[in-house]
C-alpha positions as CSV (number, residue, x, y, z in Angstrom):
1,M,17.6,-52.8,7.1
2,K,17.9,-49.8,9.5
3,K,20.1,-48.1,7.0
4,T,17.7,-48.7,4.1
5,L,14.8,-47.5,6.3
6,A,16.7,-44.3,7.2
7,I,17.5,-43.6,3.5
8,A,13.8,-44.1,2.6
9,I,12.6,-41.7,5.4
10,A,15.2,-39.1,4.3
11,A,14.0,-39.4,0.7
12,A,10.4,-39.0,1.7
13,L,11.2,-35.9,3.7
14,A,13.3,-34.5,0.9
15,A,10.6,-34.9,-1.8
16,P,8.2,-32.3,-0.4
17,M,11.2,-29.9,0.2
18,A,12.1,-30.3,-3.5
19,V,8.5,-29.5,-4.5
20,M,8.6,-26.5,-2.2
21,A,12.0,-25.3,-3.4
22,D,10.5,-22.3,-5.2
23,T,7.9,-21.5,-2.5
24,T,8.6,-18.8,0.0
25,L,6.8,-18.2,3.3
26,Y,7.0,-14.5,4.3
27,G,5.3,-11.9,6.4
28,S,5.4,-8.7,8.4
29,L,4.0,-7.8,11.8
30,H,3.5,-4.1,12.4
31,T,1.7,-2.4,15.3
32,S,1.8,0.9,17.0
33,L,0.5,2.7,20.0
34,D,-1.2,5.9,18.9
35,I,-2.0,8.8,21.2
36,V,-4.3,11.1,19.2
37,D,-6.1,14.5,19.9
38,D,-9.3,14.6,17.7
39,G,-11.0,17.4,19.5
40,S,-12.9,15.2,22.0
41,A,-12.7,15.8,25.8
42,S,-9.9,13.1,26.2
43,N,-7.2,11.9,24.0
44,N,-7.6,8.6,22.0
45,V,-5.1,5.9,23.0
46,S,-5.2,3.1,20.5
47,H,-3.3,-0.1,19.6
48,S,-3.4,-0.1,15.8
49,N,-2.5,-3.0,13.5
50,N,-0.7,-1.5,10.5
51,K,-0.7,-3.6,7.4
52,S,0.5,-6.8,9.0
53,Y,0.5,-9.7,6.6
54,L,1.3,-13.4,6.1
55,G,1.8,-15.0,2.7
56,V,3.1,-17.7,0.5
57,K,4.5,-17.0,-2.9
58,G,6.4,-19.0,-5.5
59,S,6.8,-20.3,-9.0
60,E,7.0,-23.5,-11.0
61,K,9.2,-23.9,-14.1
62,I,7.2,-25.1,-17.0
63,T,9.7,-24.6,-19.9
64,D,13.0,-22.7,-20.2
65,D,11.0,-19.6,-21.0
66,L,7.8,-20.1,-19.0
67,K,6.8,-20.5,-15.4
68,A,3.7,-20.5,-13.3
69,V,3.6,-17.9,-10.5
70,Y,1.4,-17.6,-7.5
71,K,0.8,-15.6,-4.3
72,I,-1.6,-16.0,-1.4
73,E,-1.5,-13.3,1.2
74,F,-3.6,-12.7,4.3
75,G,-3.7,-9.9,6.9
76,P,-3.8,-11.0,10.5
77,D,-5.2,-8.5,13.0
78,I,-2.6,-8.5,15.7
79,G,-4.4,-5.7,17.5
80,G,-7.5,-7.7,17.9
81,N,-9.7,-4.9,16.4
82,G,-11.5,-6.8,13.7
83,S,-11.6,-10.1,11.8
84,T,-8.8,-12.6,12.4
85,L,-7.7,-12.7,8.8
86,S,-8.4,-10.4,5.9
87,N,-7.8,-11.2,2.2
88,R,-4.9,-9.3,0.6
89,D,-3.2,-10.0,-2.8
90,Q,-4.0,-13.5,-4.0
91,Y,-3.4,-14.5,-7.6
92,V,-2.1,-17.1,-10.0
93,G,-0.5,-16.5,-13.4
94,L,2.2,-17.1,-16.0
95,S,5.5,-15.3,-16.4
96,G,8.2,-15.4,-19.1
97,G,10.1,-13.2,-21.6
98,F,6.8,-11.6,-22.5
99,G,6.2,-10.3,-19.0
100,T,3.8,-11.5,-16.3
101,L,0.0,-12.1,-16.6
102,V,-2.0,-12.8,-13.4
103,A,-5.6,-13.3,-12.4
104,G,-7.2,-13.0,-8.9
105,R,-7.3,-10.3,-6.2
106,A,-4.6,-7.6,-6.4
107,S,-3.6,-4.0,-5.6
108,T,-4.2,-1.9,-8.7
109,P,-1.3,-0.5,-10.7
110,Y,-2.6,3.0,-9.7
111,K,-2.3,2.2,-6.0
112,I,1.4,1.1,-6.5
113,V,2.3,4.6,-7.7
114,G,1.0,6.1,-4.5
115,A,3.0,3.6,-2.4
116,K,6.2,4.5,-4.2
117,A,5.7,8.2,-3.1
118,D,5.0,7.5,0.6
119,L,7.9,7.8,3.0
120,F,5.7,6.5,5.9
121,W,5.4,2.9,4.7
122,F,1.8,3.3,3.3
123,S,0.7,2.2,6.8
124,Q,2.2,4.4,9.5
125,L,0.1,7.2,11.2
126,G,1.7,9.8,8.8
127,T,0.9,7.8,5.6
128,N,0.1,9.8,2.5
129,R,-3.1,7.8,2.1
130,T,-4.6,10.3,4.7
131,I,-4.7,12.9,1.8
132,T,-4.5,11.0,-1.5
133,G,-7.3,9.5,-3.6
134,P,-8.5,5.9,-3.6
135,N,-5.9,3.1,-3.2
136,V,-7.8,0.0,-4.2
137,R,-7.1,-3.7,-3.7
138,A,-9.6,-5.1,-6.1
139,D,-11.3,-8.5,-6.5
140,N,-11.5,-10.2,-9.9
141,V,-8.5,-8.6,-11.5
142,I,-6.7,-9.6,-14.7
143,A,-3.3,-7.8,-14.7
144,Y,-0.3,-7.6,-17.1
145,F,3.1,-6.5,-16.1
146,T,5.7,-5.8,-18.8
147,P,9.3,-7.1,-18.4
148,K,11.8,-4.4,-17.5
149,M,13.1,-2.8,-20.7
150,G,16.1,-0.6,-19.9
151,G,14.8,1.5,-17.1
152,F,11.1,1.3,-18.2
153,K,8.3,-1.0,-16.9
154,A,4.5,-0.7,-16.9
155,A,1.4,-2.5,-15.9
156,I,-2.3,-2.6,-16.8
157,A,-5.3,-4.2,-15.1
158,H,-8.9,-4.8,-15.8
159,I,-11.2,-5.0,-12.8
160,T,-14.6,-6.7,-12.8
161,E,-17.3,-6.8,-10.1
162,G,-16.5,-7.9,-6.6
163,K,-17.8,-7.0,-3.2
164,G,-15.3,-5.5,-0.8
165,N,-13.2,-3.8,-3.5
166,K,-15.0,-0.5,-3.6
167,I,-15.7,-1.0,-7.3
168,G,-19.1,-2.6,-7.0
169,T,-20.8,-5.7,-5.6
170,Q,-21.6,-9.2,-6.9
171,N,-25.2,-7.9,-7.6
172,D,-24.2,-4.6,-9.0
173,A,-21.5,-5.3,-11.5
174,R,-19.1,-2.5,-12.2
175,T,-15.8,-2.5,-14.0
176,G,-12.6,-0.5,-14.0
177,W,-9.2,0.0,-15.7
178,S,-6.0,0.8,-14.0
179,G,-2.5,1.3,-15.3
180,N,1.0,2.6,-14.4
181,A,4.4,3.2,-15.9
182,F,7.8,3.7,-14.2
183,Y,11.2,4.8,-15.4
184,S,14.3,4.4,-13.2
185,A,17.9,5.3,-13.8
186,G,20.5,5.4,-10.9
187,G,18.7,7.0,-8.0
188,L,16.0,8.5,-10.1
189,L,12.5,7.1,-10.2
190,I,9.5,8.6,-12.1
191,G,6.1,7.0,-12.0
192,A,2.6,7.8,-13.5
193,G,-0.7,6.1,-12.9
194,Y,-4.3,6.4,-14.3
195,E,-7.5,4.7,-13.2
196,D,-11.1,4.8,-14.5
197,H,-13.8,3.1,-12.4
198,N,-17.3,3.3,-10.9
199,G,-16.4,3.6,-7.3
200,P,-15.9,4.4,-4.5
201,F,-17.8,7.6,-5.5
202,G,-20.9,5.8,-6.8
203,S,-20.4,7.2,-10.3
204,E,-17.6,7.0,-12.8
205,A,-14.4,8.5,-11.6
206,K,-11.2,9.3,-13.5
207,L,-7.9,9.6,-11.5
208,A,-4.4,10.4,-12.5
209,R,-1.2,10.7,-10.3
210,L,2.5,11.4,-10.8
211,M,5.4,10.8,-8.5
212,A,9.2,11.3,-8.7
213,S,11.9,10.6,-6.3
214,Y,15.7,10.8,-6.2
215,D,17.8,8.7,-3.8
216,T,21.5,9.4,-3.2
217,G,21.7,6.5,-0.8
218,T,21.8,8.9,2.1
219,V,19.2,11.5,1.2
220,K,15.9,10.9,-0.6
221,V,13.5,13.5,-1.9
222,V,10.0,12.7,-3.2
223,G,7.3,14.7,-5.0
224,F,3.6,13.7,-5.8
225,A,0.7,15.2,-7.7
226,E,-2.8,13.8,-8.2
227,D,-6.1,14.8,-9.8
228,V,-9.3,13.0,-8.7
229,N,-12.3,13.7,-11.0
230,P,-15.6,12.2,-10.2
231,N,-17.6,12.5,-13.4
232,G,-20.7,14.7,-13.1
233,A,-19.9,15.7,-9.5
234,N,-18.7,19.2,-8.4
235,N,-15.9,18.0,-6.2
236,D,-12.8,17.7,-8.4
237,T,-9.8,17.4,-6.1
238,Q,-6.1,18.2,-6.6
239,N,-3.6,16.6,-4.2
240,L,0.1,17.6,-3.9
241,G,2.9,16.3,-1.7
242,I,6.6,16.6,-1.0
243,G,8.9,14.7,1.3
244,A,12.5,14.0,2.3
245,S,14.4,11.5,4.4
246,V,18.0,11.3,5.6
247,K,19.8,8.2,6.8
248,T,21.7,8.5,10.0
249,G,23.6,5.4,11.0
250,K,20.9,2.8,11.8
251,G,18.1,5.3,11.6
252,V,16.1,7.4,9.1
253,V,14.8,10.9,9.9
254,K,11.9,11.8,7.6
255,G,9.1,14.1,6.9
256,Q,6.4,14.8,4.3
257,Y,3.7,17.5,3.7
258,Y,0.6,16.9,1.6
259,T,-2.3,19.2,0.6
260,S,-5.8,18.4,-0.7
261,D,-7.8,21.0,-2.5
262,P,-11.3,19.9,-3.5
263,D,-13.7,22.1,-5.4
264,G,-15.8,24.3,-3.0
265,A,-15.2,26.8,-0.3
266,D,-13.2,26.3,2.9
267,N,-12.8,22.5,2.5
268,D,-9.0,22.1,2.0
269,S,-7.0,19.9,4.3
270,S,-3.3,19.2,4.8
271,L,-1.0,16.6,6.3
272,L,2.3,17.1,8.1
273,A,4.2,14.1,9.3
274,I,7.7,13.8,10.8
275,G,9.3,10.7,12.2
276,Y,12.4,8.7,13.1
277,D,12.8,5.0,12.2
278,H,15.5,3.0,13.9
279,K,16.7,-0.5,12.8
280,L,17.4,-2.8,15.7
281,S,18.3,-5.5,13.2
282,K,18.0,-6.3,9.5
283,R,14.3,-7.3,10.0
284,T,13.2,-5.3,13.1
285,T,12.5,-1.6,13.1
286,V,11.1,0.6,15.9
287,Y,9.9,4.2,15.3
288,A,8.4,7.4,16.7
289,Q,6.5,10.0,14.8
290,Y,4.2,12.9,14.9
291,A,1.4,13.6,12.4
292,T,-1.3,16.2,12.1
293,V,-4.1,17.0,9.7
294,D,-5.2,20.6,9.4
295,N,-8.8,20.9,8.3
296,D,-10.5,24.0,6.9
297,T,-13.9,25.0,8.2
298,N,-15.9,22.6,6.0
299,A,-13.2,19.8,5.8
300,S,-13.3,16.6,8.0
301,T,-10.3,14.6,6.8
302,S,-9.3,11.8,9.2
303,L,-5.7,11.1,10.3
304,G,-4.1,7.7,9.4
305,K,-6.5,6.5,6.7
306,G,-5.7,3.3,4.8
307,G,-3.7,0.2,5.5
308,R,-4.4,0.5,9.3
309,S,-7.0,-0.9,11.6
310,D,-7.4,2.5,13.3
311,S,-7.9,5.9,11.8
312,Y,-9.0,9.1,13.6
313,A,-11.8,11.3,12.5
314,P,-12.3,14.9,13.8
315,T,-15.3,15.3,16.1
316,V,-16.7,18.1,13.9
317,A,-15.9,19.6,10.5
318,G,-13.0,22.0,10.7
319,Q,-11.4,20.2,13.7
320,D,-7.7,19.5,13.4
321,V,-6.4,16.0,14.3
322,S,-2.9,15.3,15.6
323,G,-1.1,12.4,17.2
324,I,2.0,10.7,18.3
325,S,2.7,7.1,17.2
326,L,5.2,4.6,18.7
327,G,5.6,1.5,16.7
328,I,7.5,-1.7,15.9
329,K,7.7,-3.7,12.7
330,H,9.3,-7.2,12.1
331,D,9.6,-8.7,8.7
332,F,10.3,-12.4,8.1
């Protein structure tokens, strides 16, 4: 009787595990201590939460050539600077030989191109998001991702209204289109993105960006170019960037330089970031870096914008902002 009971309990415990066999719990905890000079009387010392996330993703086989896919991801604020959990990518869809079609909340294809060009994790103090155009995670997205064909893959997404996504609000419906295309061969990666939407400028905006990188396994170089064109507004902006990293044992030395050139006089800004990442283990990295934004007389670009709980604005237009960041990141 005891043996039968033990077998029954083992079977009961094994059944949920079988159901969950294609489900993965994953996450990343990333925080830094930032010491920043923004032109005020004293330096800012801040504990920033940098794109920490917790998620569940997986799939279910429906037929030999079709499966359901899903992802639910939240952003915990381990710095205690805001809400306990924020909504990140959360979607459900179908995947097969035709590619993948999903619906829900997701980072736009355009945003992905910017992330591929950033040597500072799209979240460290020196992130290229300080200088580049909008990087939107949008509500109410329907997105299609092609299968990889040789070295080519692409994605297109339609965005409907949704508060919090910078495209519009539930009572002010606005739509957008976003797409990207990538080609990879060996260590070469080339990407392009285009987006057409009604925010965050309040009027229709058209954005285009290009990136290219080459990675030898030890040395990586990256280039970036972008044009942000708010329709009907006299503030067309061109953004350019270049960066390089070198692996040294368990570490990576890296740097990038970006410039932003909006229409108008004396309103350019630039970002310089240099840093060192050191792997303590396969999943844990510590780092130190220095980043600075140089603002022209009429520019007021903040340091560390996007993907972080803390960014640092100049006290007045024309003020430069610089800082040191000491951080740790653990993936699981």
